[in-house]
Residue, then its C-alpha position, 0 to 999 in steps of 0.5 A: x509574534x512571539x512564541x506563546x506562553x505555557x499558561x495559555x488556555x488554548x495548546x500553543x501547539x494548534x494556535x500556532x498551526x492556525x496561525x502559521x501556514x508554513x511546513x517546516x514552521x508546522x512540522x517544527x511544532x510537530x517534532x519539536x516542544x515548546x520548551x525546546x523552542x523557548x530554551x533556544x531563545x533563552x540561551x540566545x538572548x536571555x530569560x526575558x526582556x525585549x531581545x528575547x521576544x525578538x529572538x522569538x519572532x525571528x524564529x517564527x520568521x526564519x521558518x514559515x517562508x516555505x511552502x506547504x507540504x507533506x511527507x512520506x509517512x515512513x519518513x517521520x521517523x527522519x523528519x524527527x531526527x533532523x529536527x532534533x540534531x537542528x535545535x541540538x544544533x542550535x543550542x550550541x550555536x546560543x551557547x557559543x555566543x552566536x546570532x539567532x538573526x543568522x542561526x535561525x535562517x540557516x536552519x530553516x533552509x538546511x530544514x527545507x533541504x531535508x525535507x526535498x530528499x526525504x522519500x516521495x509520498x507515493x501514488x495513489x492508484x486508483x480505483x480501489x483499496x486502503x492503500x497503506x503505502x501511500x500514506x502521507x503526514x501532514x505537517x499542518x496538523x500533525x495527522x495522516x491520510x490515505x487516499x480517498x478510495x472505496x474499498x469495494x472494487x468494480x465487479x470484472x465479468x467473466x463469461x466461461x461455457x459450460x462444462x470449462x473451467x473458470x479462474x479468478x486472480x485476487x491481485x490488486x495493482x498497489x502495493x501489499x503489505x509483506x506479511x501477514x495477507x489473507x484471502x476470505x473467498x464468498x458467494x452470492x449465487x442465483x446468478x445475482x450480481x452485486x457488490x452488497x455483502x449480505x448476499x454472499x456465502x463463506x467458501x471456506x475451501x478457496x484459499x490464497x489469491x488464486x481460486x477455479x471451478x471445473x467443471x462450471x455448472x449453471x448453479x455457479x452463476x452468481x458473483x464471487x468475492x475475495x477480500x484480502x486482509x492485512x493482519x484481519x484487516x481488510x485492504x480491499x474487496x474484488x468481485x467476480x460476476x461468473x456468467x454460464x453459457x452453452x446448452x446442457x448436453x444432448x437428450x437432456x430435458x429442461x426436467x432432468x438438467x432442473x433434477x440434476x441441479x438440485x440433486x448436485x446443489x448441496x455439495x456444489x456450495x460445499x466444493x465449487x471452488x478450489x485453490x489453483x496453482x497456475x502452470x509456468x505458462x500461466x504465471x507468466x502471463x500474470x504481469x505480477x509474476x515477472x518479479x525481480x526474483x522470477x527473472x532471476x530463477x529464470x535466468x538461473x534455469x535458462x544457464x543450467x539448461x544452456x550448460x546441460x545442452x552445451x556438455x551434451x553436444x560436447x561428449x557426443x562430438x568427442x565420442x563420434x571423433x575417438x570412434x573414428 
């Protein structure tokens, strides 16, 4: 089949994508123009005539033999540069009176190797979240997609004894963008376990991905929500259902407890949750804390402690033997 004429009523790229199913051919339509492709054949075979049609058919045949593919979205510029370099090379071969019957298969094979060397598409990590790092580009159609996962994560249940503290960690198991990440905390009281956003109210005191409540009271029973945002775009919504257990303090009647909770209700809503800075032990207990930078920092601290201990022992031994 010859390349479509510029005057076709249907865009040439769209028709070609419907006809040809090979990724290199589809990628060729995404990253090169119709004029560039026709110009290559005109240099090889002349402005018009049967040889031009044979060149166009050979161009099509050379690039339609590869399997379908998807590429890492961040690799689009690299693939575009590779196709641009390919078109320049083909034009140089055509100018040098080369044969398109040899040039096209060689170019298609080189593009196949380039596609294989691109960074792999990252797998989607369930169960939830808008995972931009796993975005992929489809050459067949020239469009991109992200993981087909819900924004809302499953509710996590947390049971805490009255008077103790509750800790919440708003983290996900997929990579987040490095900049412009913010966290928004909300609460749905009354003991309700829900993911319905209409039940939630903002908790302005809570900031960052870690928060806690202390001491926990029965009025805290309900669902807490943390929304992870990148440049105000929601990436994931996490939910924590807090169940408070334990009897009221000795000597309190049910009426006294109810009355005290009513008196505390207003300030409780405003001050119930606060930012949380974990201790070293708590930090190490979190899997995401053991990053390469943290490991290097811990190694440096350990080395410094070892050197300090060695100096103290050496000074003591020297002083001891000098005195004797």
